[in-house]
C-alpha positions in Angstrom: -13.4 6.5 -23.7 -16.0 9.2 -23.3 -19.2 7.7 -21.9 -17.6 4.5 -20.6 -16.2 3.7 -17.2 -12.8 2.5 -16.5 -11.8 -1.0 -15.5 -10.3 -2.4 -12.4 -7.2 -4.5 -13.0 -5.9 -7.1 -10.6 -2.5 -8.6 -10.0 -2.8 -11.2 -7.4 -2.6 -14.8 -6.2 -5.1 -17.3 -7.4 -7.5 -16.8 -4.6 -7.6 -13.0 -5.0 -8.0 -13.1 -8.8 -10.7 -15.8 -8.6 -12.7 -13.8 -6.1 -12.5 -10.6 -8.2 -13.3 -12.6 -11.4 -16.3 -14.1 -9.8 -17.3 -10.6 -8.9 -17.3 -9.7 -12.6 -14.1 -7.6 -13.1 -12.7 -9.8 -15.9 -12.4 -8.1 -19.3 -10.4 -8.3 -22.5 -9.4 -5.1 -24.3 -9.6 -4.6 -28.1 -6.2 -6.4 -28.3 -7.5 -9.4 -26.4 -5.4 -8.6 -23.4 -6.9 -9.4 -20.0 -7.1 -7.0 -17.1 -5.7 -9.4 -14.5 -2.6 -11.5 -13.8 -2.7 -14.6 -11.7 0.7 -14.7 -10.0 1.9 -18.3 -9.2 5.1 -19.5 -7.7 6.7 -19.8 -11.1 5.7 -16.4 -12.3 8.8 -14.3 -12.9 9.2 -10.8 -11.4 9.9 -9.5 -14.9 6.5 -10.8 -16.0 4.8 -9.1 -13.0 6.5 -5.8 -13.7 5.8 -5.9 -17.4 2.1 -6.6 -16.7 2.0 -3.8 -14.2 3.6 -1.4 -16.7 1.2 -2.5 -19.4 -1.8 -1.8 -17.0 -0.4 1.7 -16.4 -0.2 2.3 -20.1 -3.8 1.2 -20.8 -6.3 4.0 -21.0 -9.2 1.7 -20.1 -7.9 1.0 -16.6 -8.7 3.3 -13.7 -7.6 1.2 -10.7 -5.0 -1.5 -10.2 -5.4 -3.8 -7.3 -2.3 -5.7 -6.3 -1.6 -8.1 -3.4 0.8 -6.3 -1.1 3.3 -9.2 -1.0 3.4 -9.0 -4.8 3.8 -5.2 -4.7 6.9 -5.7 -2.6 8.5 -7.6 -5.5 8.1 -4.6 -7.8 8.2 -1.8 -5.2 10.5 0.3 -7.4 8.0 0.3 -10.2 5.0 1.1 -7.9 6.9 3.9 -6.2 7.8 5.4 -9.6 4.1 5.7 -10.5 3.1 9.2 -9.5 -0.1 9.8 -11.4 -3.5 9.5 -9.7 -5.0 7.4 -12.5 -4.7 4.6 -12.6 -4.7 4.4 -8.8 -2.6 1.6 -7.4 -4.1 0.0 -4.3 -2.3 -2.7 -2.3 -4.6 -5.3 -0.8 -4.0 -8.2 1.6 -4.2 -11.9 0.5 -5.3 -14.9 2.4 -1.7 -16.0 3.2 -0.2 -12.5 3.7 -1.9 -10.0 6.1 -1.9 -6.3 5.2 1.0 -4.2 6.6 0.2 -0.5 6.5 3.8 0.5 6.9 4.6 -1.0 3.5 1.7 0.7 1.6 2.9 3.3 -0.8 -0.3 5.3 -0.8 -0.4 5.5 3.0 3.3 6.6 3.1 2.6 9.4 0.6 -0.6 10.5 2.5 1.4 10.7 5.8 3.8 13.0 4.1 1.0 15.4 3.1 -0.3 16.1 6.6 1.2 17.0 9.9 -0.1 16.2 13.4 -1.3 19.8 13.7 -3.6 19.4 10.7 -5.8 17.1 12.9 -6.2 19.3 15.9 
């Protein structure tokens, strides 16, 4: 993909996905697969996890945004992802506020630094 940027993928509730789609992130790859998944109450955890893993495998995706309450459903898969690209960022939703103690990136970052590093 030399010369082209990478896409942002979204796994979220309807409001989150609608907002990002209105902002212009919606794309289909050459296999006609979208870069977003709208999670509804009848969406299975298996479907969420399979979509997440398919986003990880795509070379055209650089960032995966996922609502934090959905990330909790597939926490084992998110914690198993150790590469920096695609970056996985947990974001709040309208119904579920952000909880920094559950964020996998913040937990990893806290492990990289000690209190003495900031003195």
